[in-house]
N, C-alpha and C positions, 0 to 999 in steps of 0.2 A: 333176710327179713325175719324179725323176731315175732314170736307169737304173743308174748306177754310184755307189757311195759315195765319200766323200773318201779313205778308206783305200785303196780300189782304185786311185784316180788317183795316189796317192803311190807305190804299189808299181810301177805301170806307168812312172811318171816315173823311178824308181830303176833299173828294168830298162833303159830307154832310155839313161840316162846311162852305165850299165855297158857297154852295147853300143857306145856311142860311144868309150869308153876301151878297148875290146877286152878287157874282163875278164869279160863275161857268157858263161857256158858252159851248154850244154844239159844236161838231166838225166842220162840214162844214159851216153851216149857221152863226155860231158865236152868235146865239140868247141866251138870258139869260135862264137858266134852273130853273123852279119853281117846278117841280114834284119830289117827293122823289124817286119814282121808277126810273126815268131817272138819278137822281144823283147816285143812287146805281149802275145802269148799267154802267155809265161812270167810276166810281171808280173801278169796276171789270174789265172793259176793260183796264184801265191803269195798273192794277195789272197783267193782262195777258201779256201785252207788256213788263212789267218789269221782267217777269219770275216767278211770284209768283204761289203758289199752288191754282189754281182755276179750277173747272170742266169746261169741254168744253161747248160751247154754244149748246143749243138744236135746231136742225133744223127739221122743219116739212117735212115729206116725201110726195112728190106729187104722188097721185094715178092716174094712167092712165086708 
């Protein structure tokens, strides 16, 4: 059972390629992305929006 679909890996690959060419920008601020982790996160986010098979984001539960 695969964790990520083919479409998700293509989106991440594209985001990593854009980061390497220094054309990948973050969402709101529009600043250039230099971190590999951030590029992967952007790729997965785009894949989620496109409806690819990507696991849900992990949210930390706040303890009261």
